[in-house]
C-alpha positions as a Markdown table, in Angstrom:
| # | Residue | x | y | z |
|---|---|---|---|---|
| 1 | Met | 7.8 | -27.4 | -21.3 |
| 2 | Ala | 11.4 | -26.2 | -21.5 |
| 3 | Leu | 12.0 | -22.5 | -20.8 |
| 4 | Cys | 14.4 | -19.6 | -20.9 |
| 5 | Ala | 14.0 | -16.9 | -18.3 |
| 6 | Ala | 15.3 | -13.3 | -18.5 |
| 7 | Leu | 14.9 | -10.7 | -15.7 |
| 8 | Ala | 15.8 | -7.1 | -15.8 |
| 9 | Gly | 16.7 | -4.3 | -13.4 |
| 10 | Cys | 18.6 | -3.8 | -10.2 |
| 11 | Leu | 19.2 | -0.4 | -8.6 |
| 12 | Asn | 22.5 | -1.6 | -7.1 |
| 13 | Ser | 24.3 | -2.8 | -9.9 |
| 14 | Pro | 0.1 | -1.9 | -35.3 |
| 15 | Ala | -2.7 | -1.0 | -32.6 |
| 16 | Pro | -5.0 | -3.8 | -31.4 |
| 17 | Ala | -8.4 | -3.9 | -33.2 |
| 18 | Ala | -10.2 | -4.6 | -29.9 |
| 19 | Arg | -9.4 | -4.2 | -26.2 |
| 20 | Pro | -7.2 | -6.8 | -24.5 |
| 21 | Pro | -8.8 | -8.7 | -21.7 |
| 22 | Val | -8.4 | -7.3 | -18.2 |
| 23 | Leu | -6.8 | -9.2 | -15.4 |
| 24 | Ala | -8.1 | -9.0 | -11.8 |
| 25 | Pro | -6.9 | -10.6 | -8.5 |
| 26 | Glu | -7.8 | -14.3 | -8.2 |
| 27 | Ser | -10.7 | -13.7 | -5.8 |
| 28 | Thr | -12.4 | -11.1 | -8.1 |
| 29 | Pro | -13.9 | -11.9 | -11.4 |
| 30 | Ala | -12.3 | -10.0 | -14.2 |
| 31 | Pro | -14.6 | -7.2 | -15.5 |
| 32 | Gln | -15.6 | -7.6 | -19.1 |
| 33 | Pro | -15.0 | -4.6 | -21.4 |
| 34 | Ala | -18.1 | -3.3 | -23.2 |
| 35 | Pro | -18.1 | -3.2 | -27.0 |
| 36 | Gly | -16.9 | 0.1 | -28.6 |
| 37 | Arg | -13.8 | 2.2 | -28.5 |
| 38 | Trp | -10.9 | 1.5 | -26.2 |
| 39 | Gly | -11.8 | 2.4 | -22.6 |
| 40 | Glu | -15.5 | 2.6 | -22.9 |
| 41 | Gly | -17.2 | 0.4 | -20.3 |
| 42 | Thr | -13.9 | -0.8 | -18.9 |
| 43 | Val | -14.0 | -1.1 | -15.1 |
| 44 | Val | -10.9 | 0.2 | -13.4 |
| 45 | Thr | -10.5 | -0.8 | -9.7 |
| 46 | Pro | -8.6 | 1.4 | -7.2 |
| 47 | Gln | -4.9 | 0.9 | -6.7 |
| 48 | Ser | -3.9 | -0.6 | -3.4 |
| 49 | Asp | -1.8 | 1.3 | -0.8 |
| 50 | Glu | 1.1 | -1.1 | -1.5 |
| 51 | Ser | 0.9 | -0.5 | -5.2 |
| 52 | Arg | 1.0 | 3.3 | -4.7 |
| 53 | Ala | 4.0 | 2.9 | -2.4 |
| 54 | Met | 5.7 | 0.8 | -5.1 |
| 55 | His | 5.0 | 3.5 | -7.6 |
| 56 | Ala | 6.7 | 6.1 | -5.4 |
| 57 | Tyr | 9.7 | 3.8 | -4.9 |
| 58 | Tyr | 10.2 | 3.3 | -8.6 |
| 59 | Val | 9.8 | 7.0 | -9.3 |
| 60 | Lys | 12.9 | 7.4 | -7.0 |
| 61 | Val | 14.7 | 4.5 | -8.7 |
| 62 | Glu | 14.2 | 6.1 | -12.1 |
| 63 | Lys | 15.4 | 9.5 | -10.8 |
| 64 | Thr | 18.5 | 7.9 | -9.3 |
| 65 | Leu | 19.3 | 6.0 | -12.5 |
| 66 | Lys | 19.0 | 9.2 | -14.6 |
| 67 | Ser | 21.1 | 11.2 | -12.1 |
| 68 | Arg | 23.9 | 8.7 | -12.7 |
| 69 | Gly | 23.7 | 9.3 | -16.5 |
| 70 | Leu | 21.9 | 6.0 | -17.1 |
| 71 | Met | 18.7 | 5.1 | -19.0 |
| 72 | Arg | 20.0 | 6.9 | -22.1 |
| 73 | Gln | 17.7 | 7.0 | -25.1 |
| 74 | Asp | 20.2 | 7.5 | -27.9 |
| 75 | Val | 20.2 | 4.4 | -30.1 |
| 76 | Ala | 23.4 | 5.0 | -32.0 |
| 77 | Pro | 25.7 | 6.9 | -29.6 |
| 78 | Arg | 29.0 | 8.2 | -30.9 |
| 79 | Asp | 30.8 | 7.4 | -27.6 |
| 80 | Ala | 30.1 | 3.6 | -28.0 |
| 81 | Pro | 31.5 | 2.5 | -31.4 |
| 82 | Phe | 31.6 | -1.2 | -32.2 |
| 83 | Gly | 32.7 | -3.4 | -35.1 |
| 84 | Ala | 32.2 | -6.9 | -36.4 |
| 85 | Arg | 34.4 | -8.6 | -33.8 |
| 86 | Arg | 32.5 | -6.9 | -31.0 |
| 87 | Leu | 29.2 | -7.8 | -32.5 |
| 88 | Val | 30.2 | -11.5 | -32.8 |
| 89 | Asp | 31.4 | -11.6 | -29.2 |
| 90 | Asp | 28.2 | -9.9 | -27.9 |
| 91 | Phe | 26.0 | -12.2 | -30.0 |
| 92 | Ile | 27.6 | -15.4 | -28.8 |
| 93 | His | 27.3 | -14.4 | -25.1 |
| 94 | Ile | 23.8 | -13.0 | -25.4 |
| 95 | Ala | 22.1 | -15.6 | -27.7 |
| 96 | Leu | 24.1 | -18.7 | -26.8 |
| 97 | Tyr | 24.4 | -18.5 | -23.0 |
| 98 | Asp | 21.7 | -18.6 | -20.3 |
| 99 | Glu | 21.5 | -16.0 | -17.5 |
| 100 | Tyr | 19.5 | -18.2 | -15.1 |
| 101 | Ser | 19.4 | -21.9 | -14.3 |
| 102 | Arg | 17.0 | -23.9 | -12.2 |
| 103 | Arg | 18.3 | -25.2 | -8.8 |
| 104 | Gly | 16.3 | -26.7 | -6.1 |
| 105 | Gly | 13.0 | -25.7 | -7.6 |
| 106 | Ala | 14.1 | -22.0 | -8.1 |
| 107 | Phe | 15.9 | -19.8 | -10.6 |
| 108 | Val | 19.4 | -18.6 | -9.7 |
| 109 | Ala | 21.8 | -16.4 | -11.6 |
| 110 | Ser | 24.3 | -18.7 | -13.3 |
| 111 | Gln | 25.9 | -18.2 | -16.7 |
| 112 | Ala | 25.8 | -21.5 | -18.7 |
| 113 | Glu | 26.4 | -22.3 | -22.3 |
| 114 | Ser | 23.2 | -23.0 | -24.2 |
| 115 | Arg | 22.0 | -23.5 | -27.7 |
| 116 | Leu | 20.5 | -21.0 | -30.2 |
| 117 | Arg | 16.8 | -20.5 | -29.6 |
| 118 | Arg | 14.3 | -18.4 | -31.5 |
| 119 | Trp | 10.8 | -18.4 | -32.9 |
| 120 | Glu | 10.1 | -20.3 | -36.1 |
| 121 | Glu | 6.4 | -19.3 | -36.2 |
| 122 | Pro | 5.1 | -15.8 | -36.4 |
| 123 | Val | 5.2 | -14.0 | -33.0 |
| 124 | Arg | 1.7 | -12.7 | -32.0 |
| 125 | Met | 1.8 | -10.4 | -29.0 |
| 126 | Ser | -1.4 | -9.9 | -27.0 |
| 127 | Val | -1.5 | -7.4 | -24.1 |
| 128 | Glu | -3.4 | -7.8 | -20.9 |
| 129 | Tyr | -3.8 | -5.2 | -18.1 |
| 130 | Gly | -4.5 | -5.5 | -14.4 |
| 131 | Ala | -7.9 | -4.2 | -13.4 |
| 132 | Ser | -6.3 | -1.3 | -11.5 |
| 133 | Val | -4.1 | 0.0 | -14.4 |
| 134 | Pro | -5.5 | 3.4 | -15.5 |
| 135 | Leu | -7.1 | 3.7 | -18.9 |
| 136 | Ala | -4.7 | 6.5 | -20.0 |
| 137 | Gln | -1.7 | 4.2 | -19.2 |
| 138 | Arg | -3.2 | 1.3 | -21.2 |
| 139 | Ile | -3.6 | 3.5 | -24.2 |
| 140 | Thr | 0.0 | 4.7 | -23.9 |
| 141 | Asp | 1.3 | 1.2 | -23.4 |
| 142 | Asp | -0.8 | -0.2 | -26.3 |
| 143 | Ala | 0.8 | 2.4 | -28.6 |
| 144 | Trp | 4.3 | 1.6 | -27.4 |
| 145 | Ile | 4.0 | -2.1 | -27.7 |
| 146 | Ser | 2.4 | -1.9 | -31.1 |
| 147 | Ala | 5.2 | 0.4 | -32.4 |
| 148 | Tyr | 7.9 | -1.7 | -30.8 |
| 149 | Ala | 6.5 | -5.0 | -32.3 |
| 150 | Gly | 6.9 | -3.3 | -35.7 |
| 151 | Gln | 10.5 | -2.3 | -34.9 |
| 152 | Leu | 11.3 | -5.9 | -33.8 |
| 153 | Ala | 9.8 | -7.3 | -37.0 |
| 154 | Arg | 11.9 | -4.9 | -39.2 |
| 155 | Ala | 15.1 | -5.6 | -37.2 |
| 156 | Ser | 14.7 | -9.4 | -37.2 |
| 157 | His | 13.0 | -9.8 | -40.6 |
| 158 | His | 10.7 | -12.2 | -38.7 |
| 159 | Pro | 6.9 | -11.7 | -38.4 |
| 160 | Val | 6.1 | -9.9 | -35.1 |
| 161 | Gly | 2.8 | -8.2 | -34.5 |
| 162 | Val | 0.1 | -7.4 | -32.0 |
| 163 | Val | -3.3 | -9.2 | -31.9 |
| 164 | Pro | -6.3 | -8.3 | -29.7 |
| 165 | Ala | -6.3 | -11.6 | -27.8 |
| 166 | Gly | -5.0 | -15.2 | -28.0 |
| 167 | Gly | -1.4 | -14.4 | -29.0 |
| 168 | Asn | 1.5 | -16.8 | -28.3 |
| 169 | Phe | 3.5 | -14.0 | -26.6 |
| 170 | Ser | 1.5 | -12.6 | -23.7 |
| 171 | Val | 2.5 | -9.2 | -22.3 |
| 172 | Leu | 1.0 | -8.7 | -18.8 |
| 173 | Val | 1.0 | -5.2 | -17.4 |
| 174 | Val | 0.0 | -5.5 | -13.8 |
| 175 | Asn | 0.2 | -3.8 | -10.4 |
| 176 | Glu | 1.7 | -5.5 | -7.3 |
| 177 | Asp | -1.5 | -7.2 | -6.0 |
| 178 | Glu | -2.4 | -8.4 | -9.5 |
| 179 | Arg | 1.0 | -9.9 | -10.2 |
| 180 | Arg | 0.9 | -11.9 | -6.9 |
| 181 | Ala | -2.4 | -13.4 | -8.0 |
| 182 | Leu | -1.3 | -14.3 | -11.5 |
| 183 | Ala | -0.8 | -18.0 | -11.0 |
| 184 | Pro | -4.2 | -19.1 | -12.4 |
| 185 | Arg | -3.8 | -16.9 | -15.5 |
| 186 | Leu | -0.2 | -18.1 | -16.0 |
| 187 | Arg | -1.4 | -21.8 | -16.0 |
| 188 | Ala | -4.1 | -20.9 | -18.5 |
| 189 | Leu | -1.7 | -19.1 | -20.8 |
| 190 | Val | 1.0 | -21.8 | -20.6 |
| 191 | Pro | -0.5 | -25.3 | -19.9 |
| 192 | Gly | 2.0 | -27.4 | -18.0 |
| 193 | Ile | 4.0 | -24.4 | -16.7 |
| 194 | Asp | 6.1 | -25.5 | -13.8 |
| 195 | Ala | 5.8 | -24.2 | -10.3 |
| 196 | Ala | 9.2 | -22.6 | -10.3 |
| 197 | Ser | 8.3 | -20.4 | -13.2 |
| 198 | Val | 5.0 | -19.4 | -11.6 |
| 199 | Ser | 6.7 | -18.5 | -8.3 |
| 200 | Ala | 9.4 | -16.5 | -10.1 |
| 201 | Ile | 6.7 | -14.2 | -11.3 |
| 202 | Thr | 4.4 | -14.1 | -8.4 |
| 203 | Asp | 7.2 | -13.7 | -5.9 |
| 204 | Leu | 9.2 | -11.2 | -7.9 |
| 205 | Ser | 11.6 | -9.1 | -5.9 |
| 206 | Pro | 11.2 | -5.3 | -6.0 |
| 207 | Ala | 14.9 | -5.2 | -7.2 |
| 208 | Thr | 13.8 | -6.9 | -10.4 |
| 209 | Phe | 12.0 | -4.4 | -12.7 |
| 210 | Cys | 10.4 | -6.9 | -15.1 |
| 211 | Val | 10.7 | -10.5 | -16.4 |
| 212 | Val | 10.1 | -12.6 | -19.5 |
| 213 | Phe | 9.8 | -16.4 | -19.8 |
| 214 | Ala | 10.0 | -18.0 | -23.2 |
| 215 | Phe | 8.9 | -21.7 | -23.5 |
| 216 | Ser | 9.6 | -24.5 | -25.9 |
| 217 | Glu | 7.8 | -27.8 | -26.4 |
| 218 | Gly | 9.8 | -30.5 | -24.7 |
| 219 | Ala | 13.4 | -30.4 | -25.9 |
| 220 | Ala | 12.7 | -28.4 | -29.1 |
| 221 | Pro | 15.0 | -25.4 | -29.6 |
| 222 | Asn | 12.3 | -23.1 | -31.0 |
| 223 | Tyr | 10.0 | -21.1 | -28.8 |
| 224 | Ser | 6.2 | -21.7 | -28.9 |
| 225 | Arg | 5.0 | -19.5 | -26.0 |
| 226 | Ala | 6.3 | -16.5 | -24.0 |
| 227 | Val | 5.0 | -14.4 | -21.1 |
| 228 | Ala | 6.4 | -11.0 | -20.2 |
| 229 | Val | 5.4 | -9.3 | -17.0 |
| 230 | Ile | 5.8 | -5.5 | -16.8 |
| 231 | Arg | 5.2 | -3.7 | -13.5 |
| 232 | Ala | 2.4 | -1.1 | -14.0 |
| 233 | Glu | 3.8 | 0.9 | -11.1 |
| 234 | His | 6.8 | 2.0 | -13.2 |
| 235 | Pro | 7.0 | 5.6 | -14.2 |
| 236 | Arg | 7.0 | 6.3 | -17.9 |
| 237 | Asp | 10.6 | 5.8 | -19.0 |
| 238 | Leu | 11.3 | 2.9 | -16.7 |
| 239 | Arg | 8.2 | 1.1 | -18.0 |
| 240 | Leu | 9.2 | 1.8 | -21.7 |
| 241 | Ser | 12.6 | 0.4 | -20.9 |
| 242 | Cys | 11.1 | -2.8 | -19.5 |
| 243 | Ile | 9.0 | -3.2 | -22.6 |
| 244 | His | 12.0 | -2.8 | -24.9 |
| 245 | Glu | 14.2 | -5.2 | -23.0 |
| 246 | Glu | 11.7 | -8.0 | -22.1 |
| 247 | Leu | 10.0 | -8.2 | -25.5 |
| 248 | Ser | 13.3 | -8.4 | -27.4 |
| 249 | Gln | 14.8 | -10.9 | -24.9 |
| 250 | Gly | 11.7 | -13.0 | -25.4 |
| 251 | Leu | 12.6 | -13.3 | -29.1 |
| 252 | Gly | 15.8 | -15.2 | -28.2 |
| 253 | Leu | 18.4 | -12.8 | -26.9 |
| 254 | Ala | 18.0 | -14.1 | -23.5 |
| 255 | Asn | 21.3 | -13.4 | -21.7 |
| 256 | Asp | 22.8 | -10.3 | -20.3 |
| 257 | Tyr | 26.5 | -9.7 | -21.1 |
| 258 | Pro | 28.3 | -6.9 | -19.1 |
| 259 | Arg | 30.7 | -6.1 | -22.0 |
| 260 | Ala | 27.9 | -5.5 | -24.5 |
| 261 | Arg | 27.7 | -1.8 | -25.5 |
| 262 | Pro | 25.8 | 0.1 | -26.6 |
| 263 | Ser | 23.1 | -2.4 | -25.6 |
| 264 | Ile | 20.1 | -3.0 | -23.3 |
| 265 | Phe | 21.3 | -6.6 | -22.9 |
| 266 | Asn | 23.4 | -6.1 | -19.8 |
| 267 | Asp | 22.6 | -5.1 | -16.2 |
| 268 | Asp | 24.1 | -1.6 | -16.1 |
| 269 | Glu | 21.0 | 0.2 | -17.2 |
| 270 | Glu | 23.1 | 2.6 | -19.3 |
| 271 | Phe | 20.7 | 2.4 | -22.3 |
| 272 | Ala | 16.9 | 2.3 | -22.0 |
| 273 | Leu | 15.9 | 1.6 | -25.5 |
| 274 | Leu | 16.9 | -1.0 | -28.2 |
| 275 | Thr | 20.0 | 0.3 | -29.9 |
| 276 | Arg | 21.3 | -0.1 | -33.4 |
| 277 | His | 23.8 | -2.6 | -32.0 |
| 278 | Asp | 20.8 | -4.6 | -30.6 |
| 279 | Glu | 18.9 | -4.5 | -33.8 |
| 280 | Leu | 21.9 | -6.1 | -35.6 |
| 281 | Leu | 21.9 | -8.9 | -33.0 |
| 282 | Leu | 18.3 | -9.6 | -33.8 |
| 283 | Gln | 19.1 | -9.6 | -37.5 |
| 284 | Ile | 21.9 | -12.1 | -36.9 |
| 285 | Leu | 19.6 | -14.3 | -34.7 |
| 286 | Tyr | 17.0 | -14.6 | -37.4 |
| 287 | Asp | 19.3 | -15.0 | -40.3 |
| 288 | Pro | 18.2 | -18.2 | -42.2 |
| 289 | Arg | 21.8 | -19.4 | -42.2 |
| 290 | Leu | 21.5 | -20.1 | -38.5 |
| 291 | Arg | 19.2 | -22.8 | -37.1 |
| 292 | Pro | 17.6 | -23.3 | -33.7 |
| 293 | Gly | 19.6 | -25.8 | -31.6 |
| 294 | Met | 23.0 | -24.7 | -32.9 |
| 295 | Thr | 25.9 | -24.8 | -30.3 |
| 296 | Glu | 28.5 | -22.0 | -30.1 |
| 297 | Ala | 30.9 | -24.1 | -32.1 |
| 298 | Glu | 28.4 | -24.6 | -34.9 |
| 299 | Ala | 27.1 | -21.0 | -34.9 |
| 300 | Arg | 30.2 | -19.0 | -34.5 |
| 301 | Pro | 31.7 | -19.4 | -38.0 |
| 302 | Ile | 28.4 | -18.4 | -39.6 |
| 303 | Val | 27.9 | -15.5 | -37.1 |
| 304 | Glu | 31.3 | -14.2 | -38.1 |
| 305 | Ile | 30.3 | -14.2 | -41.8 |
| 306 | Ile | 27.0 | -12.4 | -41.1 |
| 307 | Ala | 28.7 | -9.8 | -38.9 |
| 308 | Ser | 31.4 | -9.2 | -41.5 |
| 309 | Glu | 28.6 | -8.6 | -44.1 |
| 310 | Leu | 26.8 | -6.2 | -41.8 |
| 311 | Met | 29.8 | -4.2 | -40.6 |
| 312 | Gly | 32.4 | -4.7 | -43.2 |
| 313 | Pro | 35.4 | -7.1 | -43.0 |
| 314 | Asp | 37.7 | -4.5 | -41.4 |
| 315 | Ala | 35.3 | -3.4 | -38.7 |
């Protein structure tokens, strides 16, 4: 399996028809939800002391980011205009470069030119929760992810939706202990997943808020599987921001580019939610005139035409 990894966050720098399965630590069998409405019969285990401490830490992180004027939720800000040339440059750097590369069995931050990658089949997101994630939070996150899948589908003009289970894009909302014990579940979700990818998730640094891995079969340029991991300890706005960034990056906008603005595809945390600029990037990515596997030299002339159509030739 080939893969593309995207991580987010550093302080220094339609609803499912049935409940998703519940994850539990490796040593504890996952409790099975009872039939009926969401939440009925679902077993919720206590949060660990470490997980509660992580939640307190991320509450402070969110407060600090907001105090700096970051995590904005305006999606078409007047103070961040952009035109066709800006859109082209941002697309090339975000869709045709990789943020991480594998070295010595681990992932390191290293910008490298890549090829255009996206999904050719419909994207079916399925959500799984750690056993200690409160029911009220699961209901909220289900609603967010369902609504956001619809937004991604409208922006990209590609089928994106939520299914109760068995999707090809797994969204795992887990607390600290559950994330560390994810290895067996990751191997079940992505047969043949490599050890470096598993370790990148189970050993995730607290400075990294969330992560997504998108996988291709062999050398194919189109994605066939993706796994996003969202920290359940995040407070409301930070968790929603992670959902927006990781689910969209898992569609093929894998890199972060510091000059992209207004955008969630950089590391400055200025914007928390997918912006109009980012929706246009998705529309370009899934334009039928582009093909998976294109290099920058092949894609750029077509991207310039598409951006000119979207923004006007003089923008």
